[in-house]
DRENDREN-940894 format. One record per residue (C-alpha): x, y, z. Coordinates in steps of 0.5 Angstrom, whole numbers, plus 2048, in hexadecimal, padded with zeros to 3 digits. Layout:
N
   X   Y   Z
   X   Y   Z
...
REM end
This chain:
377
   X   Y   Z
 800 800 800
 803 807 7FE
 801 80E 801
 7FF 812 7FA
 7FE 819 7F9
 7FB 81A 7F2
 7FB 821 7F0
 7F5 823 7EB
 7F4 829 7E6
 7F0 82E 7E9
 7EC 831 7E3
 7E6 82D 7E5
 7E4 829 7EA
 7E6 821 7EB
 7DF 81F 7EA
 7DA 81B 7E6
 7D7 81D 7E1
 7DE 81F 7DF
 7E0 825 7DB
 7E6 821 7D8
 7EB 81C 7D7
 7EF 81E 7DD
 7EA 81F 7E2
 7E8 818 7E0
 7EF 815 7E0
 7F0 818 7E7
 7E9 816 7EA
 7EA 80F 7E7
 7F1 80E 7E9
 7F0 810 7F0
 7EA 80B 7F1
 7EE 805 7EE
 7F4 807 7F2
 7F0 806 7F9
 7EC 800 7F6
 7F3 7FD 7F6
 7F5 7FF 7FD
 7F8 805 7FD
 7F8 80C 801
 7F6 811 7FC
 7F5 819 7FD
 7F3 81D 7F7
 7F6 824 7F7
 7F0 828 7F3
 7EB 82D 7F4
 7E6 82D 7FA
 7E0 82C 7F6
 7E2 826 7F4
 7E1 823 7FB
 7DA 820 7FA
 7DC 81C 7F4
 7E2 819 7F5
 7E2 811 7F5
 7E1 80E 7FC
 7E7 80D 800
 7EB 813 7FD
 7ED 819 801
 7ED 820 7FF
 7F2 825 800
 7EF 82B 7FD
 7F4 830 7FA
 7EF 835 7F8
 7E8 836 7FA
 7E5 835 7F3
 7E7 833 7EC
 7EA 839 7E8
 7E6 839 7E2
 7E0 83C 7E7
 7E4 843 7E8
 7E9 842 7E2
 7E6 83F 7DC
 7EB 83C 7D7
 7E9 83F 7D1
 7EA 846 7D4
 7F0 845 7D9
 7F4 83F 7D6
 7FB 842 7D6
 7FA 848 7D9
 7FE 84B 7DF
 7F8 84B 7E4
 7F6 843 7E3
 7FE 842 7E3
 7FF 845 7E9
 7F9 842 7ED
 7FC 83B 7EB
 803 83D 7ED
 800 83F 7F4
 7FC 838 7F4
 802 834 7F2
 807 837 7F6
 803 835 7FC
 802 82E 7FA
 809 82D 7F9
 80B 830 800
 806 82B 803
 809 825 7FF
 810 827 801
 80E 825 808
 809 820 807
 80A 818 808
 807 816 801
 80B 810 7FE
 809 812 7F7
 806 818 7F4
 802 818 7ED
 802 81E 7EA
 7FD 820 7E5
 7FD 828 7E6
 800 82A 7DF
 804 82F 7E4
 80B 830 7E4
 80C 830 7EB
 80B 829 7ED
 810 826 7E9
 815 82B 7EA
 814 82A 7F2
 814 822 7F1
 81B 823 7EE
 81E 828 7F2
 81B 824 7F9
 81C 81D 7F7
 815 81C 7F7
 812 815 7F4
 80E 818 7EE
 80A 816 7E8
 808 81C 7E4
 803 81A 7DE
 803 81F 7D8
 7FC 81F 7D6
 7FD 824 7D0
 802 826 7CB
 808 82A 7CD
 807 831 7CF
 80D 836 7D1
 80D 837 7D8
 80C 82F 7DA
 810 82D 7D4
 816 830 7D8
 814 82D 7DE
 814 826 7DB
 81B 827 7D8
 81E 829 7DE
 81A 824 7E3
 81B 81D 7E0
 81F 819 7E5
 81E 811 7E8
 81A 814 7ED
 816 819 7E9
 813 816 7E3
 80E 818 7DD
 809 814 7DA
 805 816 7D3
 7FE 814 7D1
 801 811 7CA
 807 810 7C6
 805 816 7C2
 806 81A 7C8
 80C 817 7CA
 80F 819 7C3
 80C 820 7C4
 80F 821 7CB
 816 81E 7CA
 817 81F 7C2
 81E 81D 7C3
 81D 817 7C7
 819 816 7CD
 81E 815 7D4
 81E 80E 7D7
 819 811 7DC
 813 813 7D7
 80E 80E 7D5
 807 80D 7D2
 801 80C 7D7
 7FB 80B 7D3
 7F5 80D 7D7
 7F0 808 7D9
 7E9 807 7DA
 7E4 801 7DE
 7E1 7FE 7D8
 7DB 7FC 7DD
 7DA 804 7DD
 7D9 804 7D5
 7D6 7FD 7D4
 7D6 7FA 7CD
 7CF 7FA 7C9
 7CF 7F5 7C3
 7CB 7FA 7BE
 7CA 801 7BD
 7C4 805 7BA
 7C7 808 7B4
 7C9 80F 7B7
 7CF 812 7B9
 7D1 815 7BF
 7D7 81A 7C1
 7D9 81C 7C9
 7DE 821 7CC
 7DF 828 7CE
 7DB 82C 7C9
 7E1 831 7C7
 7E4 832 7C0
 7EA 82E 7C2
 7E5 828 7C2
 7E2 829 7BC
 7DB 828 7BD
 7D9 82C 7B7
 7DD 828 7B3
 7D9 822 7B5
 7D3 825 7B4
 7D5 827 7AD
 7D7 820 7AB
 7D1 81C 7AE
 7CD 821 7AA
 7D1 81F 7A4
 7D0 818 7A5
 7C9 818 7A7
 7CA 815 7AD
 7C6 818 7B3
 7CB 81A 7B9
 7CA 81B 7C0
 7CF 820 7C4
 7D1 81F 7CB
 7D5 823 7D0
 7D6 82A 7D4
 7D6 830 7D0
 7DD 833 7D1
 7DC 839 7CC
 7D5 83C 7CC
 7D7 840 7C6
 7D9 83A 7C2
 7D3 836 7C4
 7CE 83C 7C2
 7D2 83D 7BB
 7D4 836 7B9
 7CF 831 7BC
 7C9 834 7BE
 7C7 836 7B7
 7C7 82F 7B5
 7C3 82C 7BA
 7BD 829 7B8
 7BA 822 7B6
 7C1 81F 7B4
 7C5 823 7B9
 7C4 823 7C0
 7C7 825 7C6
 7C6 821 7CC
 7CA 825 7D2
 7CF 823 7D6
 7CE 81C 7D9
 7D1 818 7DF
 7D5 812 7DD
 7CF 80D 7DD
 7CA 810 7D9
 7D0 812 7D4
 7D2 80B 7D3
 7CA 809 7D2
 7CA 80F 7CD
 7D0 80D 7C9
 7CF 806 7C9
 7C9 806 7C5
 7CC 80A 7BF
 7D0 806 7B9
 7D6 80B 7B9
 7D9 810 7BD
 7DC 817 7B9
 7E3 819 7BD
 7E5 81F 7BA
 7EB 822 7BE
 7EE 829 7BA
 7F4 829 7BE
 7FA 824 7BF
 7F5 81F 7C3
 7FA 81C 7C9
 7F5 816 7CA
 7EE 816 7C9
 7EA 813 7CF
 7E3 814 7CC
 7E5 810 7C6
 7E7 80A 7CB
 7E1 80B 7CF
 7DD 80A 7C8
 7E1 804 7C6
 7E0 801 7CC
 7D8 801 7CB
 7DA 7FE 7C4
 7DA 804 7C0
 7DE 805 7BA
 7E1 80C 7B9
 7E1 811 7B3
 7E7 816 7B5
 7EB 81C 7B3
 7F2 819 7B2
 7F5 81E 7B8
 7FB 81C 7BD
 7FA 815 7C0
 7F3 814 7BD
 7F6 80E 7B8
 7FA 80B 7BE
 7F5 80A 7C3
 7EF 809 7BE
 7F3 805 7B9
 7EF 7FF 7B5
 7E8 801 7B9
 7E8 808 7B5
 7E8 80B 7AE
 7EB 812 7AD
 7EB 819 7A9
 7EF 81F 7A9
 7EC 824 7AE
 7EA 829 7A8
 7E7 824 7A4
 7E0 823 7A5
 7DE 81F 79F
 7E3 81A 7A1
 7E1 81A 7A8
 7DA 818 7A6
 7DD 813 7A2
 7E1 810 7A8
 7DA 810 7AC
 7D7 80C 7A7
 7DD 807 7A7
 7DE 807 7AE
 7D7 804 7AF
 7D9 7FE 7AC
 7DE 7FC 7B1
 7DC 7F6 7B5
 7DA 7F9 7BC
 7DE 7F4 7C0
 7E5 7F7 7BD
 7E5 7FD 7C1
 7E2 7FA 7C7
 7E8 7F5 7C7
 7ED 7FA 7C6
 7EB 7FE 7CC
 7EB 7F8 7D0
 7F2 7F6 7CD
 7F5 7FD 7CE
 7F1 802 7D2
 7EE 7FF 7D9
 7EF 803 7DF
 7F2 7FC 7E2
 7F8 7FD 7DD
 7F9 804 7DE
 7FA 803 7E6
 7FE 7FD 7E5
 803 801 7E1
 802 807 7E6
 804 803 7EC
 80A 800 7E8
 80C 808 7E7
 80B 809 7EF
 80F 804 7F1
 815 806 7EC
 815 80D 7EE
 815 80B 7F6
 81B 807 7F5
 81F 80C 7F1
 81D 812 7F6
 823 814 7FA
 822 814 802
 81E 819 805
 822 81E 809
 822 81E 811
 81F 825 811
 819 823 80C
 818 81D 810
 817 822 816
 813 827 813
 80F 821 810
 80E 81E 817
 80C 825 81A
 806 826 814
 804 81F 816
 803 820 81D
 800 827 81C
 7FB 823 818
 7F9 81E 81D
 7F9 823 823
REM end
């Protein structure tokens, strides 16, 4: 049994229905680790507390997730949001320096945790869920060590983060799902489905145009992240053949996905993985996808592909994908993308960084004891 600190991203609550793949990853990782007997504390926004898996403890690093006060589409990259996050993660790192965790799994996408892990000899696994950006890239390149290791979600991302070759401590850790949560359905109803955050980078508008060109009814599900985009690119097309079903929890979403015959998966950026596609594949849905990032690597023979700016080709891919036997995508998920496989690999990495970490200095052990005594008083 290990005492594990799981650092979450702060943009959204770690709560179902999940805003995106990173939130789902942290929630299910915490749940799976507790189920295996580990002591897990998740560092997340305070408004995540009511929604955490049973047995997972919360260390609230902020009262609420930052998208409430600093919406992404308005504050991303601004000094205001950067300063807020810097202050939060400076406090987090100060706590980790004197805490008694056996290992830290860092999902924050912030530069401070890997820098602190490397400098302080803290056993840490940092998961990189997005393509590289400057601030984090610099921290990653200067923080790799035997006790500070990095994972990415696909081989494609490994090449983007380290174009000259990945260091020994970097590896692929595929995201995993529980197939029980996304049950196989033997036959679809002839419709298409799309699920994800409704925002330009997810290409909701591309899915609509392709489905309309193919003459296939389409149902859309997901949180409206960018209201202006929804009003401009989605709402005008809603009607008999294009429906918006809202932002559903996992159980209801799995039911709605399972009855469809194909999923449109339409990233317009360098997609790092594609959790929504994997969830649909578990239900038996073949995928018609824009060929971006790691899409082919993850979906492989369970899909058909088109360039992101070629609507007729995507419509053709949609029609072709519907001919793929539904057992093919389901089988691929169960071979590569289960939560058990993800946690098996994570536990191996935790053991590796623990063995490699330098001894904790006596001064830090004393501070750790003081923190423990204070918390027990």
